[in-house]
C-alpha positions, -999 to 999 in steps of 0.1 A, spaced: 199 -194 149 225 -180 126 218 -145 140 224 -157 176 256 -175 166 268 -144 147 260 -122 177 279 -143 201 309 -145 177 310 -108 170 305 -100 207 336 -121 215 356 -104 188 346 -70 200 354 -79 236 389 -92 226 398 -62 206 382 -33 225 375 -47 260 342 -52 278 332 -16 273 334 -20 235 304 -43 235 282 -17 251 295 10 228 287 -12 197 253 -19 212 246 18 217 257 26 181 234 -1 168 205 13 189 211 48 175 213 35 140 181 15 144 164 46 159 175 68 130 163 43 104 129 40 121 126 78 124 134 86 88 123 55 69 91 43 85 58 62 77 37 77 104 4 59 108 -22 79 128 -38 58 156 -76 54 155 -96 76 178 -99 64 214 -136 54 213 -132 22 234 -119 39 266 -143 48 294 -134 72 322 -132 55 356 -141 87 375 -105 94 386 -94 107 352 -78 75 340 -91 57 309 -101 21 315 -105 -3 286 -139 -18 284 -126 -53 279 -102 -64 306 -89 -92 282 -79 -66 256 -42 -76 261 -51 -110 246 -67 -96 215 -37 -105 192 -42 -141 200 -74 -140 179 -51 -140 149 -44 -177 155 -81 -186 155 -90 -208 125 -106 -188 97 -139 -199 81 -135 -201 43 -171 -209 37 -189 -243 32 -178 -254 67 -141 -254 57 -117 -240 82 -82 -226 74 -58 -238 101 -26 -223 85 -20 -195 111 -28 -218 140 -3 -244 128 22 -216 122 18 -203 157 22 -237 172 53 -244 151 69 -211 160 63 -218 197 78 -252 194 108 -238 175 115 -212 201 111 -238 228 136 -261 211 161 -234 202 161 -214 234 148 -235 263 164 -268 257 200 -257 256 194 -236 288 178 -266 305 207 -289 295 232 -264 309 212 -261 342 210 -298 345 247 -303 338 256 -277 363 233 -293 389 245 -329 381 282 -322 380 284 -296 407 298 -268 386 
C-alpha cells in the first residue's frame, strides 16, 4: 500500500514539474534501469529439455496436459508431513493474499463506482 501511495504522489509531483510527458519519460527510465539490472545481475538458468511437448502434426508443439497453465496452483495444496498431519501454511497464505488484494484493490474501486452511480458524477 505504501508503494501505491508513493507512486501516486511521485506521479503527481513529476506531472506538476515536467508535464504529462514527464511521467512517461520517468516510466521509460525506470523500465530501462530494471532491464539493465536484470540483464547484468540475475544469473542465467538453463531451462529443462522440452520432453513434455508432443508434435501435433502441423509442426507446433502441444503440451500433453491441457491444464498445464494451472500447475502453479499445486503449490497451495496442503503438504503431508507424515503421520496424517497436513501442513496448511501455504494454503492459508494464498487465501490471505487473495483477501488482501481484494480488500486493497477491489473495494476502493467498487466504492468509487457506486458513488459515481449513486450521485450521478
